[in-house]
SEDOVEX-694369 format. One line per 2 residues: their letters; for each residue x, y negated, z of N, C-alpha, C, CB. Coordinates in Angstrom, 1 decimal, padded with zeros to 4 digits. Glycine has a CB too. Example, Ala and Ser with C-alpha at 12.3 -4.5 7.8 and 13.67 -1.06 7.14 Angstrom:
as = 013.2,005.7,007.8,012.3,004.5,007.8,013.2,003.3,007.8,011.3,004.5,009.0; 012.8,002.2,007.1,013.7,001.1,007.1,012.9,000.0,007.9,014.1,000.6,005.7
***
This chain:
mr = 005.7,002.7,-000.4,006.0,001.3,000.1,006.3,000.7,000.5,005.7,000.8,000.3; 007.1,000.1,001.1,008.2,-000.7,001.7,007.3,-001.6,003.0,009.0,-001.9,000.3
yp = 006.2,-002.6,001.8,005.5,-003.5,003.1,003.7,-003.2,003.0,006.0,-005.6,002.8; 003.0,-003.3,003.9,002.1,-002.9,003.7,001.0,-003.5,002.6,001.7,-002.8,004.8
qg = 000.6,-003.9,002.0,-000.2,-003.9,001.0,000.6,-005.1,-000.1,-001.6,-004.3,001.6; 001.3,-003.7,000.1,002.1,-004.0,-001.4,002.5,-005.7,-001.5,001.0,-003.5,-002.7
gg = 003.0,-006.6,-000.9,003.5,-007.9,-000.8,005.0,-007.9,000.3,002.1,-009.0,-000.2; 005.2,-009.1,000.0,006.8,-009.4,000.4,006.7,-009.5,002.3,007.4,-011.4,-000.4
lt = 007.3,-009.9,002.9,007.6,-010.5,004.0,006.3,-012.0,004.5,009.2,-010.8,003.8; 005.3,-011.4,005.6,004.4,-012.5,005.7,004.9,-013.9,006.1,003.4,-012.1,006.6
pe = 004.3,-015.0,005.9,005.0,-015.8,006.3,005.4,-016.3,007.6,004.7,-016.5,005.7; 004.8,-015.3,008.9,005.7,-015.6,010.0,007.2,-014.5,009.9,004.8,-015.4,011.7
rq = 006.9,-014.1,009.1,008.6,-013.2,009.3,009.0,-014.0,008.6,009.0,-011.5,008.8; 009.1,-014.4,007.9,009.8,-015.3,006.4,010.5,-016.7,007.6,008.0,-016.0,004.7
qf = 009.5,-016.7,008.1,009.6,-018.1,009.3,010.6,-017.5,010.1,008.1,-018.6,010.5; 010.8,-016.6,010.8,011.5,-015.9,011.7,013.2,-015.3,011.0,010.4,-014.5,012.1
re = 013.3,-015.3,009.8,014.7,-014.9,009.4,014.8,-016.0,008.6,015.1,-013.4,008.6; 014.6,-016.5,008.3,014.7,-018.5,008.1,015.9,-018.7,009.6,012.4,-019.9,008.5
el = 014.6,-018.6,010.5,015.5,-019.4,011.9,016.8,-018.6,012.4,014.2,-019.5,013.5; 016.9,-017.2,012.3,017.6,-016.5,012.1,019.2,-016.9,011.6,016.8,-015.8,011.5
rl = 018.8,-016.9,010.2,020.0,-017.8,009.2,020.2,-018.8,009.7,019.7,-018.3,007.8; 019.6,-019.9,010.1,020.3,-021.1,010.7,020.7,-020.7,011.9,019.5,-022.3,010.8
ka = 020.8,-020.0,012.6,021.4,-019.9,014.2,022.7,-019.2,013.5,020.4,-018.9,015.6; 022.4,-018.7,012.8,024.0,-017.6,011.8,024.5,-019.2,011.9,023.9,-016.4,009.4
ae = 023.9,-019.8,011.2,024.7,-021.4,010.4,026.0,-022.2,011.5,023.0,-023.0,010.1; 024.8,-022.5,012.6,025.0,-022.6,013.7,026.4,-021.8,014.2,023.9,-022.4,014.2
rf = 026.9,-020.8,014.6,027.6,-019.8,014.7,028.5,-019.8,013.9,027.0,-018.7,014.7; 028.2,-020.2,012.7,029.4,-020.3,011.4,030.2,-021.5,012.2,028.7,-020.8,009.4
al = 030.2,-022.9,011.8,030.8,-023.8,012.7,031.1,-023.9,013.6,030.6,-024.4,012.9; 031.4,-023.0,014.2,031.7,-022.8,015.9,032.5,-022.1,015.9,030.8,-022.4,016.9
ge = 032.6,-021.2,014.3,034.3,-020.4,014.3,034.2,-018.9,014.4,035.4,-020.8,015.7; 032.9,-018.8,015.1,033.1,-017.2,015.6,032.9,-016.4,014.6,032.1,-016.6,016.7
ai = 033.1,-015.2,014.9,033.2,-014.2,014.5,031.9,-013.7,013.6,033.4,-013.6,015.5; 032.1,-012.9,011.9,031.0,-012.0,011.3,030.1,-011.0,012.2,031.7,-011.0,010.4
av = 031.4,-010.1,012.7,030.8,-009.1,013.8,030.3,-009.2,015.1,031.6,-008.4,014.0; 030.9,-010.2,015.4,029.4,-010.7,017.2,028.3,-011.4,016.9,029.9,-012.1,018.7
ia = 028.3,-012.2,015.7,027.4,-013.0,014.9,026.4,-011.6,014.8,028.2,-013.7,013.5; 026.4,-010.8,014.1,025.4,-009.8,013.4,025.2,-009.0,014.1,025.8,-009.2,012.2
kd = 026.1,-008.7,015.3,025.6,-008.1,016.6,024.5,-008.8,017.5,026.7,-008.1,017.5; 024.7,-010.1,017.9,023.9,-010.4,018.9,022.8,-011.3,018.6,024.6,-010.7,019.8
lr = 022.6,-011.2,016.8,021.6,-011.3,015.9,020.7,-010.0,015.9,022.3,-011.7,014.7; 020.9,-008.8,016.1,020.7,-007.9,016.0,020.7,-007.7,014.1,019.5,-007.8,017.0
vs = 021.6,-007.7,013.8,021.6,-007.5,012.0,022.3,-007.1,011.6,021.5,-008.3,011.1; 022.5,-006.6,010.3,023.7,-006.4,009.6,025.0,-007.0,009.3,023.3,-006.3,008.7
vr = 026.1,-006.6,009.8,027.5,-007.6,009.1,027.2,-007.9,008.0,029.0,-007.0,009.0; 026.7,-007.0,006.8,026.4,-007.1,005.5,025.6,-009.0,005.4,025.4,-005.5,005.0
sv = 024.5,-008.5,006.1,024.1,-009.9,005.9,024.6,-010.7,006.7,022.7,-010.1,006.1; 025.2,-010.8,007.6,025.9,-012.0,007.9,027.0,-012.3,007.5,026.0,-012.1,009.0
qr = 027.5,-011.6,006.2,028.9,-012.0,005.6,027.8,-012.6,004.2,030.4,-010.5,005.3; 027.2,-012.5,003.7,025.9,-013.0,002.8,025.4,-014.5,003.3,024.5,-011.9,002.9
wr = 025.4,-014.6,004.6,024.5,-016.1,004.8,026.1,-016.7,004.5,023.4,-016.5,006.9; 027.2,-016.3,005.1,028.5,-017.2,005.7,028.9,-017.1,004.0,029.8,-016.3,007.2
qm = 028.7,-016.4,002.8,029.2,-016.9,002.4,027.8,-017.6,001.1,030.4,-016.0,002.2; 026.4,-018.1,001.6,025.8,-019.5,000.6,026.2,-020.4,001.8,023.7,-019.6,-000.1
wd = 026.5,-020.2,002.9,026.4,-021.4,004.0,028.2,-021.7,003.0,026.4,-020.9,006.5; 028.8,-021.4,002.7,030.1,-022.0,002.4,029.9,-022.7,001.3,031.2,-021.1,002.2
eg = 029.2,-022.1,000.6,028.7,-022.6,-000.9,028.3,-023.6,-001.1,028.0,-022.1,-001.4; 026.7,-024.0,000.4,025.5,-024.8,000.0,025.4,-025.7,001.6,024.0,-023.5,-000.4
gp = 026.1,-024.8,002.4,025.8,-025.3,003.9,024.0,-025.1,004.2,026.4,-027.3,004.0; 024.4,-025.1,005.5,022.8,-025.2,005.8,021.8,-025.3,005.2,022.4,-026.1,006.1
ra = 021.6,-026.2,004.0,020.4,-026.5,003.5,020.4,-024.4,002.4,020.6,-028.5,002.5; 021.2,-024.0,002.2,021.4,-023.0,001.3,020.5,-021.9,002.3,023.2,-022.6,001.0
lr = 020.8,-022.1,003.5,020.3,-020.9,003.8,018.3,-021.2,004.5,021.6,-020.1,005.1; 018.2,-021.7,004.0,017.2,-022.4,003.8,016.0,-021.3,003.1,017.8,-023.6,003.1
sq = 014.7,-020.9,003.6,013.7,-020.3,003.2,012.9,-020.4,001.3,012.9,-021.0,004.4; 013.1,-019.6,000.6,013.3,-020.4,-000.9,011.1,-020.2,-000.9,014.8,-019.1,-002.7
gp = 011.1,-020.1,-000.2,009.1,-019.9,-000.1,008.7,-018.1,-000.9,008.0,-021.7,-001.5; 007.7,-017.9,-000.8,007.8,-016.5,-001.5,008.2,-016.0,-002.6,006.9,-016.0,-001.7
vs = 008.2,-014.8,-002.3,008.6,-014.0,-003.3,008.7,-014.3,-004.5,008.1,-013.1,-003.2; 006.9,-013.9,-005.0,006.4,-014.4,-005.7,004.7,-014.6,-005.6,006.9,-013.8,-006.5
lp = 004.5,-015.5,-006.4,002.8,-015.5,-006.5,001.9,-014.9,-007.3,002.4,-016.5,-006.6; 001.2,-014.8,-007.0,000.2,-013.7,-007.5,-000.2,-014.4,-008.5,-001.1,-013.1,-006.4
rl = -000.3,-013.9,-009.7,-000.9,-014.1,-011.0,-001.8,-014.6,-011.7,-000.9,-013.5,-011.2; -003.0,-013.4,-011.3,-004.3,-014.1,-011.0,-004.4,-015.1,-009.6,-005.3,-012.9,-010.9
se = -005.4,-016.0,-010.0,-005.8,-017.3,-009.1,-007.1,-016.1,-008.4,-006.4,-019.2,-010.2; -007.9,-016.9,-007.1,-008.6,-016.3,-006.7,-009.8,-016.7,-007.3,-008.6,-016.3,-005.5
kq = -010.1,-017.8,-008.2,-011.4,-018.1,-009.0,-010.6,-016.8,-010.5,-011.7,-020.4,-009.5; -009.8,-016.7,-010.8,-009.5,-015.7,-011.7,-010.0,-014.2,-011.1,-008.0,-015.9,-011.9
fa = -009.6,-013.8,-010.2,-009.9,-012.5,-009.6,-012.0,-012.1,-009.4,-008.9,-012.7,-007.8; -012.0,-013.5,-009.0,-013.6,-013.7,-009.1,-014.2,-013.1,-010.4,-014.1,-015.4,-009.0
ql = -013.8,-013.8,-011.5,-014.0,-013.5,-012.5,-013.5,-011.9,-013.4,-013.6,-014.6,-012.9; -012.7,-011.6,-012.8,-012.2,-010.3,-012.9,-012.9,-008.9,-012.5,-011.1,-010.4,-012.2
ea = -013.9,-009.4,-010.9,-015.1,-009.0,-010.1,-016.2,-008.7,-011.2,-015.6,-010.2,-008.8; -016.7,-009.5,-011.6,-017.8,-009.8,-012.3,-017.9,-008.7,-013.3,-017.7,-011.2,-012.7
el = -016.0,-008.9,-014.1,-016.5,-008.0,-015.7,-016.4,-006.6,-015.3,-015.4,-008.2,-017.2; -015.9,-006.3,-014.2,-015.5,-004.9,-013.7,-017.4,-004.3,-013.0,-013.8,-005.1,-011.9
ak = -018.0,-004.9,-012.4,-019.7,-005.0,-012.4,-019.8,-004.8,-013.2,-020.5,-005.9,-012.1; -020.2,-004.7,-014.6,-020.8,-004.9,-015.3,-020.7,-003.9,-015.8,-020.7,-005.8,-015.8
gp = -019.7,-002.8,-016.0,-019.4,-001.7,-016.5,-018.7,-001.0,-017.3,-020.1,-001.6,-016.7; -018.2,-000.2,-017.4,-016.8,000.0,-018.5,-017.6,-000.2,-020.1,-015.7,001.9,-018.3
aa = -018.9,000.5,-019.7,-019.6,000.5,-020.9,-019.7,-000.5,-021.9,-020.7,000.8,-020.7; -019.8,-002.2,-021.4,-020.0,-003.8,-021.6,-018.5,-004.0,-022.1,-020.4,-004.8,-020.1
hg = -017.3,-002.9,-021.8,-016.4,-003.5,-022.7,-015.4,-002.3,-023.6,-015.5,-004.5,-021.7; -016.4,-001.7,-024.1,-016.7,-000.7,-025.0,-015.7,000.7,-024.7,-016.4,-001.3,-026.6
we = -016.0,001.4,-023.2,-016.1,002.5,-023.6,-016.8,003.2,-022.9,-015.0,003.0,-023.8; -016.6,004.7,-023.1,-018.0,005.3,-023.3,-018.2,005.6,-021.6,-018.0,006.9,-024.5
dq = -017.6,006.2,-021.1,-018.4,007.0,-019.9,-018.0,005.5,-018.9,-017.5,009.1,-019.2; -018.6,006.0,-017.8,-018.6,005.1,-016.8,-017.3,005.4,-015.5,-020.2,005.1,-016.2
rw = -016.2,005.2,-015.9,-015.6,005.2,-014.8,-015.0,003.7,-015.4,-014.5,006.5,-014.4; -013.8,003.4,-014.3,-013.1,002.7,-014.4,-011.4,003.1,-013.8,-013.9,001.8,-014.1
tl = -010.5,003.1,-015.0,-008.8,004.0,-014.6,-007.9,002.1,-014.5,-008.0,005.5,-016.8; -006.4,002.1,-014.0,-006.3,001.7,-013.6,-006.0,001.0,-015.6,-005.8,002.0,-012.3
sr = -005.5,001.7,-015.8,-005.2,001.3,-017.4,-006.1,000.4,-017.9,-005.1,002.4,-018.4; -007.6,001.0,-017.7,-008.6,000.5,-018.7,-008.7,-001.3,-017.7,-010.4,001.8,-018.8
vk = -008.8,-001.4,-016.1,-008.3,-002.6,-015.9,-007.1,-003.8,-016.1,-008.4,-002.4,-015.2; -005.9,-002.6,-016.4,-004.9,-003.6,-016.9,-005.5,-004.5,-018.6,-003.3,-002.5,-017.1
tv = -006.1,-003.7,-019.4,-006.9,-003.7,-020.7,-007.9,-004.8,-020.8,-007.7,-002.3,-020.8; -008.4,-004.7,-019.8,-009.6,-006.0,-019.3,-009.0,-007.6,-018.7,-010.7,-005.3,-017.7
ig = -007.9,-007.1,-017.8,-007.4,-008.0,-017.3,-006.2,-008.7,-019.1,-006.6,-007.3,-015.7; -005.7,-008.1,-019.4,-004.8,-009.0,-021.0,-005.9,-009.4,-021.8,-003.8,-007.8,-022.1
rr = -007.2,-008.3,-022.1,-008.0,-009.3,-022.9,-008.6,-010.9,-022.6,-009.1,-008.6,-023.1; -009.2,-010.5,-021.2,-009.7,-011.8,-020.8,-009.3,-012.8,-020.3,-010.3,-011.8,-020.3
fh = -007.7,-012.7,-019.7,-007.0,-013.6,-019.2,-006.0,-013.7,-020.0,-006.7,-013.4,-018.1; -005.3,-012.9,-020.9,-004.6,-012.8,-021.9,-003.1,-013.0,-020.7,-005.0,-014.0,-023.2
lt = -002.9,-011.6,-020.1,-002.0,-011.6,-019.0,-001.7,-010.6,-018.8,-002.3,-012.1,-017.9; -000.2,-010.1,-019.0,000.3,-008.3,-019.2,000.4,-008.0,-017.7,002.2,-008.0,-020.1
yt = -000.4,-007.0,-016.9,-000.1,-006.7,-015.8,000.7,-005.0,-016.2,-001.5,-006.8,-014.6; 001.6,-004.4,-015.4,002.0,-003.0,-015.6,000.8,-002.1,-014.7,003.6,-002.7,-014.9
vq = 000.8,-001.2,-014.9,-000.6,000.0,-014.7,000.0,000.1,-012.9,-000.5,002.0,-015.9; 001.4,000.4,-012.3,001.0,000.1,-010.9,000.9,-002.0,-010.1,002.5,001.3,-010.0
gv = 001.1,-002.5,-011.0,000.6,-004.0,-010.6,-000.9,-004.0,-010.5,001.0,-005.1,-011.6; -001.4,-003.5,-011.2,-003.1,-003.7,-011.2,-003.4,-003.0,-010.2,-004.2,-003.1,-012.4
rk = -003.0,-002.0,-009.6,-002.9,-001.3,-008.4,-002.6,-001.9,-007.3,-002.1,-000.5,-008.5; -001.6,-002.5,-007.0,-001.6,-003.4,-006.1,-002.3,-004.9,-005.5,-000.7,-003.5,-006.2
ll = -002.9,-005.8,-007.1,-003.7,-006.3,-007.5,-004.9,-006.4,-006.7,-003.7,-006.1,-008.5; -005.4,-005.3,-006.6,-006.8,-004.2,-006.5,-006.8,-004.1,-005.3,-006.7,-002.6,-007.1
vr = -005.4,-003.1,-004.5,-005.5,-003.1,-002.9,-005.3,-004.4,-002.8,-004.4,-002.0,-001.8; -004.7,-005.2,-002.8,-004.3,-006.4,-001.9,-005.7,-007.1,-001.9,-003.0,-007.4,-002.6
ng = -007.0,-007.4,-002.8,-008.1,-007.5,-003.0,-009.3,-007.1,-002.4,-008.1,-007.2,-003.9; -008.6,-005.8,-001.7,-009.4,-004.6,-001.0,-010.0,-004.2,-001.6,-010.2,-004.7,-000.2
ws = -010.0,-003.4,-002.7,-010.5,-002.4,-003.8,-009.5,-001.0,-003.5,-010.3,-003.1,-005.6; -010.4,-000.4,-003.6,-009.7,001.1,-003.0,-009.6,002.3,-004.6,-011.3,002.0,-001.6
cq = -008.9,003.3,-004.6,-009.2,003.7,-004.9,-010.6,005.4,-005.2,-008.4,003.2,-004.9; -011.6,005.2,-006.4,-012.5,006.3,-005.2,-012.8,007.5,-006.8,-014.7,005.1,-004.2
vp = -012.6,008.7,-006.6,-012.9,009.9,-007.5,-014.3,010.0,-007.2,-012.1,011.3,-007.4; -014.8,010.2,-008.8,-016.0,010.7,-008.6,-016.6,011.9,-008.2,-016.3,010.5,-009.4
ar = -017.8,012.4,-007.5,-017.8,013.7,-007.0,-018.7,014.6,-008.2,-018.5,013.6,-005.4; -018.2,015.2,-008.5,-018.1,016.6,-009.9,-019.7,017.2,-009.5,-016.4,018.3,-009.6
ra = -020.9,017.0,-010.0,-022.0,017.3,-009.1,-022.6,017.9,-010.6,-022.8,015.8,-008.0; -023.6,018.9,-011.0,-024.2,019.5,-011.6,-025.1,018.3,-011.3,-024.3,020.9,-011.4
ve = -026.5,018.3,-012.9,-027.5,017.5,-012.9,-028.4,018.3,-012.2,-027.9,016.9,-014.3; -028.3,019.5,-012.2,-029.7,020.2,-012.1,-029.3,020.6,-010.1,-029.9,021.9,-013.6
rd = -028.4,019.9,-008.6,-027.8,020.3,-008.2,-029.1,019.6,-007.3,-026.3,020.4,-008.3; -029.4,020.8,-006.1,-030.7,020.2,-005.2,-030.1,020.2,-004.1,-032.2,021.0,-005.1
de = -030.1,019.3,-003.6,-029.0,018.7,-002.2,-029.7,019.3,-001.1,-028.9,016.8,-001.9; -031.3,019.6,-001.6,-032.0,020.3,000.0,-032.0,021.4,000.1,-033.3,020.1,000.3
av = -031.9,022.4,-001.0,-031.5,023.7,-000.8,-030.2,024.2,-000.8,-032.2,024.4,-001.5; -029.1,023.1,-001.2,-028.0,023.4,-000.5,-027.6,023.1,000.9,-027.2,022.9,-001.1
ag = -028.6,022.1,001.7,-028.2,021.8,002.5,-029.4,022.9,003.6,-028.2,020.3,002.5; -030.5,023.6,003.2,-031.0,024.2,003.8,-030.5,025.9,003.7,-032.2,023.7,003.5
wa = -029.5,026.4,003.1,-028.7,027.4,002.4,-027.9,027.3,003.7,-027.9,027.1,000.8; -026.9,025.9,003.6,-025.9,025.6,004.7,-025.9,025.9,006.2,-025.8,024.4,004.7
re = -027.4,025.2,006.4,-028.0,025.3,008.1,-028.3,027.1,008.3,-029.8,024.3,008.3; -029.1,028.0,007.4,-029.8,029.0,007.4,-028.4,030.0,007.5,-031.0,029.0,006.1
vw = -027.9,030.0,005.9,-027.7,031.8,005.6,-026.2,031.5,005.9,-028.1,032.7,003.8; -025.3,030.5,005.7,-024.2,030.7,005.9,-023.7,031.1,007.1,-023.7,029.8,005.6
pc = -024.7,030.7,008.5,-024.0,031.1,010.1,-023.8,032.5,009.7,-025.1,031.0,011.7; -025.0,033.0,009.5,-024.9,034.5,008.9,-024.0,035.2,008.3,-025.7,034.7,008.1
ae = -023.4,034.9,007.1,-022.5,035.1,006.2,-020.6,034.7,006.5,-023.1,034.2,005.2; -020.5,033.7,007.5,-019.7,033.8,008.1,-019.2,034.5,009.4,-019.8,033.0,008.1
gs = -020.3,035.2,010.3,-019.7,035.7,011.3,-019.1,035.0,012.3,-018.8,036.4,010.8; -018.9,035.8,013.6,-018.7,035.2,014.1,-017.0,034.9,014.2,-019.4,035.4,014.8
rr = -016.5,034.3,015.0,-014.6,034.0,014.8,-014.0,034.7,016.1,-014.0,032.0,014.7; -015.1,035.0,017.3,-014.1,035.7,018.1,-014.0,037.3,017.8,-014.4,035.4,019.6
pv = -013.1,037.9,018.4,-012.7,039.1,017.9,-013.4,039.9,019.2,-011.0,039.3,017.6; -013.8,041.2,018.2,-014.7,041.9,019.2,-013.8,042.3,020.7,-015.2,043.4,018.3
ep = -012.6,043.2,020.1,-011.6,043.7,021.2,-010.8,042.9,021.9,-010.7,044.5,020.8; -010.4,042.6,022.8,-009.0,041.6,023.6,-008.0,042.0,022.6,-008.4,042.1,025.5
gs = -007.1,040.9,022.3,-006.7,040.9,021.5,-004.7,041.0,022.4,-007.5,039.7,020.4; -003.6,041.0,021.3,-002.3,040.9,021.9,-001.6,040.1,021.4,-001.6,042.0,021.9
ss = -000.4,039.4,021.9,000.3,039.1,021.0,001.4,039.4,020.9,000.3,038.3,020.9; 001.4,040.4,020.9,002.9,041.8,020.2,002.5,041.9,018.7,002.8,044.0,021.0
rt = 002.6,041.7,017.8,002.9,042.5,016.7,003.2,043.9,016.8,003.9,042.1,016.1; 004.3,044.2,017.2,004.6,045.8,017.0,004.4,046.5,017.9,005.7,046.2,016.6
rp = 004.1,046.2,019.9,003.4,046.9,020.3,002.2,046.2,020.7,003.9,047.7,021.1; 001.1,046.9,020.2,-000.3,045.9,020.4,-000.9,045.9,021.6,-001.4,046.3,019.6
ds = -000.8,047.4,022.1,-001.2,047.4,023.6,-000.1,046.5,024.7,-001.1,049.1,024.1; 000.3,046.1,024.3,001.3,045.8,025.7,000.6,044.5,026.0,003.1,045.6,025.4
p = 000.8,044.1,027.5,-000.1,042.5,027.9,000.7,041.1,027.7,-000.5,042.4,029.8
***
């Protein structure tokens, strides 16, 4: 993923990039070469070429930031409603087992808010709002955790044996007795 949390540039980073474009616009007006501007601003020549074309067509105003690339499709209020729906569990929405999958969450969003998301879009939405992937532990119903802990504490150390070699080892595979 290019950006953390699945989003675009942060507002601070957008502001920084806009300032770079406006500095380039000042230098376009002075007639400086594209390669010199790119080197001084530490950006690619291709970026400066694109900025120059935009500047030629619309002036410095064309280089201003257009705002965030995309706004979240679910508002915070709607996401809170989605969390309430997820808290009810999958059985309340018609699934037999108690597992939420991305495709099931996608279905709930479609039914509740009449919005279509891709499976990856649902993943990004959930991660952006602090959710994480959980894999259910597969344990037998008959499992006795106390017996397992006792076995790991008492029996396993004896079965595992010592990790230290009994005899001094050698670093050579072909001449085991060499120092």
